[in-house]
Every structure is written in structure tokens, then in C-alpha cells.
C-alpha positions in Angstrom: 6.9 16.5 7.7 4.8 19.4 5.1 4.7 18.6 2.0 2.8 20.7 -1.0 0.3 18.2 -3.3 2.5 18.7 -6.4 5.5 17.3 -4.1 3.5 14.1 -2.9 2.6 14.2 -6.5 6.7 15.4 -7.6 7.0 12.2 -5.7 4.6 9.7 -6.2 5.8 9.9 -10.1 9.2 10.1 -8.8 8.0 6.1 -7.1 6.6 4.6 -10.4 10.3 5.2 -12.5 12.4 3.3 -9.9 10.2 1.1 -9.3 9.4 0.3 -13.4 12.7 0.6 -13.6 13.6 -1.8 -11.1 11.4 -4.4 -12.4 13.0 -4.8 -15.3 16.0 -4.4 -14.7 15.0 -7.7 -12.3 14.2 -9.2 -14.9 11.1 -10.2 -12.3 8.0 -8.7 -9.9 5.1 -7.6 -9.9 3.8 -4.0 -11.9 0.3 -3.2 -11.6 -0.7 -3.6 -8.0 2.1 -1.0 -6.2 1.6 1.4 -8.9 -2.2 1.5 -8.0 -1.1 1.6 -3.9 1.6 4.5 -4.5 0.3 7.1 -4.1 -0.9 6.4 -0.9 1.8 4.6 0.3 3.4 8.5 -0.2 1.0 10.3 1.2 1.9 7.0 4.6 5.5 8.2 4.7 5.9 11.6 3.8 2.9 13.4 6.0 0.6 11.2 7.5 3.0 9.2 9.1 5.1 9.4 12.4 8.1 7.7 12.0 11.8 8.4 11.3 14.8 7.2 9.4 17.8 7.8 10.8 16.0 6.0 14.2 13.2 3.6 12.8 12.8 1.3 15.7 11.5 4.1 17.8 9.4 2.7 19.8 7.0 5.7 19.0 7.0 5.5 16.7 3.7 5.1 14.1 3.4 1.0 12.6 2.1 0.5 8.6 1.8 -2.7 7.1 2.2 -3.7 3.5 -1.0 -6.9 3.9 -0.6 -7.1 -0.1 3.2 -7.6 0.0 3.3 -8.9 -3.7 3.8 -5.2 -3.1 6.4 -5.2 -1.8 8.2 -2.8 -4.9 6.3 -0.2 -4.9 7.6 0.4 -0.9 10.7 0.0 -1.2 10.1 2.7 -3.7 8.2 5.5 -1.8 11.5 4.3 1.4 14.2 4.2 -0.6 13.3 8.6 -0.8 12.1 8.7 2.6 15.9 7.5 2.9 16.0 4.3 4.6 17.5 3.0 1.2 19.9 4.2 -0.5 17.6 5.0 -4.2 20.9 2.1 -5.7 20.1 -0.8 -3.5 16.8 -0.9 -5.1 19.0 -2.0 -8.3 19.6 -5.8 -5.1 15.7 -6.3 -6.1 14.5 -10.2 -5.3 19.0 -11.1 -5.9 19.8 -13.4 -3.6 20.9 -12.1 0.2 19.5 -8.5 -0.5 18.0 -6.8 2.0 15.1 -6.0 -0.8 12.7 -9.8 -1.1 9.8 -9.6 -3.7 8.0 -9.8 0.3 9.1 -7.7 2.7 11.0 -9.5 6.1 11.2 -7.1 8.4 13.8 -8.6 9.8 16.6 -7.7 6.8 15.2 -3.6 6.6 14.8 -1.8 9.4 11.6 0.5 8.8 9.5 -2.5 8.1 7.1 -3.5 10.8 6.3 -6.9 9.7 7.2 -9.7 7.0 3.9 -10.2 5.0 3.2 -12.3 1.6 0.8 -14.6 3.0 -2.7 -13.1 2.1 -4.7 -12.6 5.0 -2.0 -12.3 7.4 -0.9 -8.7 7.6 -3.6 -7.2 8.2 -4.2 -9.8 11.7 -1.0 -8.7 12.7 -1.7 -5.3 12.1 -4.6 -5.5 14.5 -2.3 -7.5 17.2 -0.4 -3.8 17.7 -2.7 -1.6 17.4 -4.5 -4.0 19.8 -1.0 -3.4 22.1 -0.8 -0.3 21.9 -3.9 0.5 22.5 -3.5 -1.7 25.7 0.2 0.0 26.5 -1.9 4.0 26.2 0.2 4.0 23.3 0.2 7.0 21.5 1.2 5.5 18.0 -1.1 5.1 15.1 -1.4 1.8 12.9 -1.9 2.0 8.8 -1.8 -1.4 7.0 -3.1 -1.6 3.2 -4.9 -4.7 2.5 -5.4 -5.6 -1.8 -9.1 -6.2 -2.8 -8.4 -9.7 -4.1 -6.6 -10.2 -1.4 -10.4 -10.1 0.5 -11.6 -13.5 0.0 -8.9 -14.4 2.3 -11.2 -15.3 5.2 -8.7 -14.4 7.8 -9.7 -10.5 6.4 -12.4 -10.5 8.3 -11.4 -12.5 11.5 -9.0 -9.3 11.8 -11.6 -6.9 11.2 -14.1 -8.7 13.6 -11.3 -8.7 16.6 -9.9 -4.5 15.4 -14.0 -3.5 15.8 -14.3 -5.7 19.4 -11.3 -4.2 20.8 -12.4 -0.6 19.3 -9.8 -0.3 17.6 -10.1 4.0 17.4 -5.8 3.7 16.6 -6.0 1.6 13.3 -6.9 2.8 9.8 -7.1 0.1 7.2 -6.6 1.3 3.6 -8.1 -0.8 0.9 -5.9 -0.1 -2.3 -9.8 -0.8 -4.2 -8.1 -1.2 -7.7 -10.6 -3.5 -8.4 -8.0 -6.6 -11.1 -6.7 -9.4 -9.2 -4.0 -11.4 -10.4 -6.2 -11.9 -13.5 -9.3 -12.4 -12.2 -12.7 -13.9 -13.2 -14.0 -14.3 -16.6 -17.1 -12.2 -17.2 -19.7 -11.5 -20.0 -17.8 -10.3 -23.7 -14.1 -10.7 -22.0 -14.8 -8.8 -19.2 -13.6 -9.3 -15.5 -15.3 -10.2 -12.4 -14.3 -7.4 -9.3 -13.0 -9.2 -6.4 -15.2 -7.5 -3.8 -18.3 -5.9 -4.8 -19.7 -3.0 -2.1 -17.0 -3.1 0.0 -19.1 -0.6 2.4 -21.4 -2.5 3.1 -19.6 -4.7 4.0 -16.8 -2.9 6.4 -19.9 -1.3 8.0 -21.7 -4.7 9.3 -18.2 -5.3 10.9 -19.1 -2.8 12.5 -15.9 0.3 11.0 -16.1 3.7 10.5 -15.3 3.8 6.4 -14.3 6.6 4.6 -14.6 6.5 0.8 -11.9 8.9 -1.7 -10.9 8.9 -5.2 -7.0 6.9 -3.9 -5.0 9.0 -6.2 -6.6 12.6 -5.3 -4.1 13.7 -2.7 -7.0 15.9 -1.5 -9.6 13.1 -0.4 -6.1 10.7 0.7 -5.6 14.1 3.4 -9.0 14.8 4.0 -9.0 10.7 4.7 -6.4 10.6 7.1 -7.4 13.8 8.7 -11.0 12.0 9.7 -10.0 9.3 11.2 -7.9 11.1 12.9 -11.1 12.3 14.7 -13.1 8.6 14.8 -13.6 7.6 18.1 -14.6 3.7 19.9 -13.8 1.9 16.0 -11.5 1.7 13.9 -11.2 3.1 10.1 -11.4 2.3 6.9 -10.2 3.6 3.3 -11.8 2.5 0.6 -9.3 3.6 -1.4 -11.2 3.6 -5.5 -7.6 3.2 -7.4 -6.4 2.2 -11.1 -4.5 -0.5 -11.1 -0.7 0.1 -13.3 -2.1 4.7 -12.5 0.9 6.6 -14.2 2.0 4.9 -17.3 -1.4 4.6 -20.3 -1.2 1.2 -21.4 -0.4 -0.7 -17.7 -3.6 0.5 -16.4 -7.2 -1.6 -16.0 -4.5 -4.6 -18.2 -4.3 -7.7 -15.3 -1.4 -8.8 -17.1 0.0 -6.4 -16.1 -0.2 -8.2 -12.6 3.5 -9.4 -12.6 5.0 -8.9 -15.9 8.3 -8.1 -16.6 8.3 -4.8 -19.3 10.6 -4.6 -22.6 13.1 -2.4 -22.9 11.1 -0.9 -25.9 8.0 -0.8 -23.0 10.0 0.6 -20.3 11.4 3.6 -22.4 7.6 4.7 -23.5 6.9 4.3 -19.4 9.6 6.4 -18.3 8.6 8.9 -21.3 5.4 8.8 -19.1 5.9 9.2 -15.8 7.2 13.3 -15.9 7.9 14.9 -12.9 5.7 17.7 -12.9 7.1 21.4 -11.8 
């Protein structure tokens, strides 16, 4: 899909606005983690992946799994813009019988390739999908966003080991490296300890091709995904350095916004900061 960087930026800003409005309306939901992943999700769905909202089960489509499933509202906000669901439906988020639950449910919403939420399991499913595609000699690619707090789960590293063993060069994982898991651990002088340090060395040790980028810079995001397509014989991990709560100054790098509903005043102030350019 042809999209300029300005258009991608505007799509990302609109998605951030929608997710904050939705969490405020629903009275529940995560904010910080979805905000850090929005630029990556926007690029994937508007430029990188071969998908069609009119044919969401196309056997030849690229696959995407949000392993950090608690950031589902960020994914829904992007899917709504991409045409998978009406934007008005976002108001049903987390409601009884809604297709938009707090964690993705592939059985209710077309366009979701896996139900996720139990941390560590999403990337395992993604590896299985990529392996299936490889064995069937299919051309589709599989993508998966993993959280840095989630990366403390042993299952993540079992999946990483298998992906390298089977040389899944049709698989790209993206680490949303915002360095601030739910509440973190207390460090010195009130600081919060980073959940995963030097992730590049760890993924390299597991046999992956590693690319490190600014996860909010569409130029670097594009270059990383283009590089991944050239890699043969091993899976790729994009270490995306991101900011939790990205886009709203009083939410950025503030662990309390991992899961918190903005007040009316906070919503108003956030929307003032999230202005579409051009």
C-alpha cells in the first residue's frame, strides 16, 4: 500500500487519539503499551503487510500476531482505520458480547490471526504459522510484536530457539522495547529497572538476525523491514526502541499509565497534544 511518511504519521496520531478516547469511554484498558507500539502497527498494516480487509481470510495474506495481547486497543484502533471494522464499533471495547475484547479474540473479529493475552504464547503461535508456511512453500510472511516485559517468559525463548532451528527467514519479530513493564522493579532513587537489557546480544545468541531502530521513526522502520526481506536462512528480530505512552507528554515514560483510565481533563489535554499535521 502506497503511503508517505506524513500520511503514516497522521494515521498513527489518529490511532493514538482513538485508543485514548476508547479507553476513556469504556472505563478500562491499557494505554502506555499500545501507545508505544502504534507506529509499528501503523507501518505494518498500511505499508508492509499484504492484507485485504475485504478478504481477511485470504490464504495468501501475510500474518500478524500481537503477542503482547493486552495492547489490543492499539491494534483495534489501527484495524478500524484500515477498514476491518467501523470506527464507531470501538465504543464497544471491553463490553459484554463485543468483538473487541481486552485481549484479541480471533474467533470474533476477522483480521486477527491469533487470540493472545497469556504472555509468551503469541510468539510461539507465530513461529508455528511461519513454520507451516515454510513447509508448504507459501510466500506469505509472518510478523509478531513482543513486549520487553513479556520477554521474561521462558516460552519466548523456546520459540526463538525453534525459529532459528528451522531457519524461518519468512518470520519477523518486533520487540516493543519501551523499557518499562507494568510496574517494573524499584531501582535506586525511585528509578525503575529495565525488564530486559542488551536484547541484541540475547537474540543474536539464539541465532537471529538483529536490527536495532528508533521505533517511532518511519524512515528507520521502513529500512528495517526492507532489510529483513533480504535475510536468508534465519529469522529477523527488530529491536524497536520506543517510549511508553508515546505522543502525550504526561503519559510518556510513566509506568502508572500502563493501565489507567484518563479523566475528562486528562483526555482533553491528551487530544490537544495529538494533532494531525497538514
